[in-house]
C-alpha positions in Angstrom: 91.7 72.7 106.4 93.6 75.8 105.6 97.2 74.8 105.3 99.2 78.0 105.1 99.1 81.7 105.9 97.8 84.0 103.1 99.5 87.2 104.1 98.6 90.3 102.0 101.6 91.5 100.1 102.7 94.8 98.7 105.7 95.4 96.5 107.0 98.9 96.9 110.7 99.5 97.0 111.4 99.7 100.7 114.4 101.8 101.6 116.1 102.1 105.0 114.3 105.0 106.7 116.4 108.0 107.6 117.0 107.6 111.3 116.2 111.3 111.9 113.0 111.6 109.9 110.6 110.2 112.4 108.0 112.8 111.5 107.3 110.8 108.3 106.1 107.8 110.2 102.9 109.5 111.3 103.8 111.5 114.4 104.1 115.3 113.9 106.9 116.5 116.2 106.6 120.0 117.4 110.0 120.5 119.1 113.6 120.4 117.8 114.4 117.8 120.4 111.9 115.4 119.0 113.3 115.6 115.5 117.0 115.1 116.4 117.8 118.6 117.9 120.7 119.0 120.3 120.8 118.4 124.0 120.8 115.2 126.1 117.7 113.9 124.3 119.1 114.1 120.7 119.2 111.0 118.5 122.9 110.7 118.8 123.3 111.3 122.5 124.0 107.7 123.7 127.7 107.1 123.6 128.3 104.1 125.7 126.8 101.4 127.8 124.5 104.0 129.4 123.4 101.9 132.4 122.1 104.2 135.1 123.8 107.3 134.0 122.5 110.3 136.1 121.2 113.2 134.0 119.0 116.2 134.0 115.7 116.0 135.9 112.9 114.8 133.6 109.2 115.1 134.1 107.6 112.2 136.0 105.2 110.1 133.9 102.4 108.1 135.6 100.4 105.7 133.4 96.8 105.6 134.7 96.4 101.9 134.8 92.9 100.7 135.9 90.8 97.7 135.1 88.9 98.4 131.9 91.2 101.2 130.8 91.8 101.2 127.0 93.8 103.0 124.4 93.2 103.0 120.6 96.0 103.7 118.0 96.4 103.9 114.3 99.1 101.3 113.6 101.2 100.3 110.6 104.2 98.1 110.0 106.2 97.1 106.9 108.7 94.3 106.8 110.9 93.4 103.8 113.0 90.3 103.4 114.6 89.1 100.1 111.8 88.6 97.6 108.9 89.5 100.0 107.5 92.7 101.4 104.5 92.5 103.9 102.6 95.4 105.1 100.1 95.8 108.0 97.8 98.8 108.3 95.1 99.0 110.9 94.7 99.7 114.6 96.2 98.5 117.8 94.4 98.4 121.2 95.8 98.3 124.7 93.3 97.0 127.2 93.9 96.7 131.0 92.3 93.5 132.2 93.2 93.9 135.9 95.9 93.6 138.5 97.5 90.4 139.8 100.7 89.1 141.4 103.0 88.2 138.6 106.7 87.3 138.7 107.3 88.7 142.1 105.4 91.9 141.6 101.9 93.3 141.8 101.5 93.9 138.1 98.9 95.1 135.6 97.8 92.6 133.1 97.3 94.3 129.7 96.1 92.8 126.4 97.5 94.2 123.2 95.5 93.6 120.0 96.3 94.4 116.4 93.5 94.6 113.9 94.2 94.9 110.2 91.8 97.4 108.5 91.3 95.2 105.4 91.7 91.6 106.6 93.5 89.6 103.9 95.0 86.6 105.6 95.6 84.7 108.8 97.6 87.6 110.3 94.7 90.0 110.3 94.3 89.8 114.1 96.7 89.2 116.9 96.5 89.1 120.7 99.3 89.3 123.2 99.2 89.3 126.9 101.6 91.8 128.7 102.4 92.6 132.3 103.5 96.0 133.6 104.8 97.2 137.0 104.8 100.8 137.9 106.1 102.6 141.0 107.9 105.8 141.9 111.0 104.7 140.0 109.2 104.4 136.7 107.6 101.8 134.5 108.7 98.2 133.8 107.5 95.4 131.6 107.8 91.6 132.0 109.9 90.4 129.1 109.3 86.7 128.4 112.2 86.5 126.0 114.7 86.6 128.8 112.3 86.0 131.7 113.0 89.3 133.4 111.6 92.7 134.2 112.9 95.4 131.8 112.6 99.2 132.2 110.5 101.4 129.8 110.5 104.7 131.8 112.7 105.9 134.6 112.2 108.8 137.0 115.8 108.3 138.2 118.0 108.4 135.1 117.8 109.9 131.6 120.0 107.2 130.1 119.7 103.5 130.9 120.1 100.0 129.5 118.3 96.8 130.1 115.3 98.3 128.3 112.1 97.4 126.5 109.2 99.2 124.8 105.5 98.7 124.4 104.6 99.0 120.7 107.8 98.3 118.8 110.0 95.4 118.0 112.2 94.7 121.0 115.4 96.8 121.3 118.6 94.8 121.2 119.9 93.9 124.6 122.9 96.2 124.2 120.8 99.3 123.2 120.8 102.5 125.3 117.5 104.3 126.2 117.6 108.1 126.4 114.7 110.1 127.8 114.0 113.7 126.9 111.1 116.2 126.6 109.1 116.5 123.3 105.8 118.0 122.2 103.8 116.0 119.6 100.5 116.0 117.8 98.5 112.9 117.1 94.8 112.4 116.1 93.9 112.4 119.8 95.4 115.9 120.3 98.5 117.8 121.3 100.6 116.5 124.2 103.8 117.4 126.1 105.6 114.1 126.5 108.7 112.3 127.7 110.4 110.9 124.6 112.0 107.5 125.0 114.7 106.7 122.4 116.2 103.2 122.3 119.1 103.0 119.8 121.6 100.4 118.8 124.1 100.1 115.9 126.8 97.6 115.0 128.9 96.7 111.9 128.6 99.1 108.9 132.3 99.0 108.1 134.4 97.2 105.5 134.7 93.5 106.2 131.8 93.4 108.7 129.8 90.2 108.6 126.7 91.6 110.3 125.3 95.1 109.9 122.5 95.8 112.4 120.8 99.1 113.4 117.7 99.9 115.4 116.1 103.2 116.3 112.9 103.2 118.4 110.9 106.1 119.7 108.0 106.1 122.2 106.2 109.1 123.7 104.5 109.1 127.0 102.2 111.8 128.5 101.7 112.0 132.3 98.2 110.8 133.3 97.4 109.7 129.7 99.9 107.0 128.7 101.6 106.0 125.5 100.9 108.8 122.9 102.9 107.5 119.9 105.6 105.2 118.7 107.8 104.8 115.7 110.8 102.6 114.7 113.1 101.4 112.0 115.1 98.2 112.1 117.8 96.9 109.7 119.7 93.6 109.9 122.0 92.0 107.3 124.0 88.8 107.8 126.4 88.4 104.8 127.3 84.9 105.7 123.7 83.6 105.4 122.3 86.2 103.0 119.7 87.2 105.6 118.3 90.8 105.2 115.5 92.3 107.2 114.2 95.8 106.9 111.3 97.0 109.1 109.6 100.3 109.8 106.4 101.2 111.6 104.5 103.6 113.7 101.5 104.1 116.0 99.7 107.2 117.1 97.0 107.6 119.7 93.4 108.0 118.4 91.3 107.7 121.6 91.3 106.8 125.3 88.4 104.8 126.8 85.8 106.1 124.4 85.7 106.0 120.6 85.6 103.4 117.8 86.6 100.5 120.1 85.2 97.0 119.6 83.3 95.6 122.5 85.9 94.0 124.8 84.3 91.1 126.6 85.5 88.4 129.1 83.9 85.0 128.9 81.3 84.4 131.6 80.4 80.9 132.6 78.2 79.0 132.1 78.0 79.7 128.4 77.9 76.1 127.0 74.2 75.7 126.2 71.7 77.0 123.7 69.9 79.1 126.3 73.1 80.0 128.2 75.1 81.3 125.2 76.8 84.6 126.2 75.7 87.8 124.3 78.5 89.6 122.5 76.4 92.7 122.4 77.7 93.9 119.0 78.9 92.6 115.7 82.3 94.3 116.3 83.7 92.6 119.4 86.7 90.9 120.9 85.9 88.0 123.3 88.5 86.6 125.7 88.1 83.3 127.4 89.7 80.0 128.2 88.7 76.4 127.8 89.7 72.8 128.3 88.7 69.6 126.6 87.1 68.3 129.8 85.0 71.4 130.4 81.2 71.1 130.2 79.8 71.7 126.7 77.0 71.3 124.3 76.9 67.9 122.6 76.0 68.5 119.0 76.3 65.4 116.9 76.0 66.7 113.3 78.4 65.8 110.5 79.8 69.4 110.4 81.1 69.3 114.0 84.3 67.3 114.2 84.7 64.9 117.1 87.5 66.1 119.4 90.6 64.0 120.2 88.4 62.0 122.7 85.8 61.3 120.0 83.2 63.7 121.4 81.2 66.2 119.2 81.1 68.9 121.8 81.2 72.7 121.8 82.5 74.3 125.0 81.9 78.1 124.7 79.0 79.7 122.9 78.4 83.4 122.1 75.4 85.0 120.4 75.4 88.2 118.3 73.0 90.0 116.0 74.2 90.4 112.4 72.8 93.1 110.2 73.6 91.3 107.0 76.6 91.1 104.7 80.1 89.9 105.2 81.3 88.9 108.7 84.7 87.6 109.7 85.9 85.7 112.8 89.6 85.4 113.7 90.5 83.1 116.6 93.9 83.1 118.3 94.9 81.0 121.3 98.0 80.0 123.4 99.9 77.7 121.0 101.6 75.5 123.6 101.1 74.3 127.2 104.1 72.7 128.8 105.7 72.2 125.4 102.7 70.4 123.8 100.5 71.8 121.0 97.1 73.0 121.9 94.3 72.8 119.3 91.1 74.9 119.4 88.5 75.0 116.6 85.9 77.6 115.6 82.3 77.2 114.4 79.7 79.6 113.2 75.9 78.9 113.3 72.8 80.8 112.5 69.9 80.5 114.9 66.7 79.1 113.6 63.1 80.1 114.4 63.1 77.8 117.4 66.6 78.8 118.6 68.3 75.7 117.1 71.8 75.9 115.6 72.0 75.9 111.8 75.6 75.2 110.6 77.2 78.0 108.6 81.0 77.4 108.6 83.9 76.0 110.6 87.6 76.4 110.9 89.5 73.3 112.0 93.2 74.0 111.3 96.0 71.6 112.3 98.2 73.8 114.6 101.3 71.9 113.6 100.8 73.2 110.1 98.9 76.5 110.2 99.7 77.6 113.8 97.3 78.7 116.5 95.0 80.4 113.9 91.4 79.8 113.0 89.5 82.1 110.5 85.9 82.2 109.2 84.8 84.7 106.5 81.3 84.5 105.2 78.5 86.6 103.8 75.2 86.0 105.6 71.7 87.5 105.8 70.6 89.5 108.8 69.8 87.4 111.9 71.0 86.0 115.1 74.2 84.0 115.0 76.2 81.9 117.4 80.0 81.6 117.6 81.2 78.3 119.2 84.7 77.5 120.4 85.7 73.8 120.7 88.6 72.5 122.7 89.7 69.9 120.2 92.8 69.0 122.2 94.2 70.7 125.3 96.8 68.2 126.5 97.5 69.8 129.9 96.0 73.0 131.3 93.1 75.2 130.2 93.9 77.3 127.1 93.4 81.0 126.8 91.9 82.3 123.6 90.8 85.6 122.0 88.7 86.1 118.9 87.6 89.1 116.9 84.2 89.4 115.3 83.6 92.1 112.7 
């Protein structure tokens, strides 16, 4: 069993980014307003609580949510704490799964995936489920941290609090969001956008125990969606010696078409040799859910661990064609259900001449040690392969999972 995360590390001297030099984080800003120029949208415009402060009319922005809609971004993030600097460079995907009634509203369910370009550890893939509500007043997101809807965009006010964002670390609850116009260039093209700036600052004077600053920018184009994002974050607690510095950015690469992985939802029944679901590609993200009592393929070989009930069973099977060489699987799943640990395991098999499963590798982490992470990396000859997900223990409800094949 893998007992710990092996996060790739870099050791540059990380400095606090200049709060007005957002262009250096990967988004080329074409207007003075977007680089801290004057007016109601400048970096320093918030001066107070800012809740529902009327301001100049701003362009309305409508996000074209629809089932199957997807956006691809170049994405990077660097985090420094004393003695350690970690960097993530890769891509992020927003994928609309559909619409459902959620927390009192008819909301859009959107998956956010982060895929590290050169996977080096257990954090090379992440999956997060989000909910968004949009109407004539603007755009809101369900924020699980405080169990409430928070605003991202407003068509009523240029300054407001109670805010949230899509790509960046959460703004502090006391931050003020300011909206203004900006033109930007990203790999997907040139866009006229509404710039959203969430800013917060405290401390930074003699005798202060805590120094804390945040500066978040997101850019939205009408009828397109999120175009770019950048942020910097600094926190220092002198009592506990805690220092965190973070900076990152995202820029739109493609909408709907482009270098996306195949994005697939599990289709039952897929728990037999002949019923295994086709992934259709060797670059794919599969989303599903499973429970220990679901039907499955009994496969009593030494390499398949018995689940908590003592059964050697594989619940969900997926086939794919591999062209040869290194392949990697990263599984993520909901860590808890009703306060109890879930535990899913991951297996890789090659298909024999008669369609039989030939064991290649497995990942069977203890979630209380390694978290809700399973990873397989292996070099294999060309052929047909099967990914199998096992519900080793699901103490209460069915467990959602997502895995990346590449």
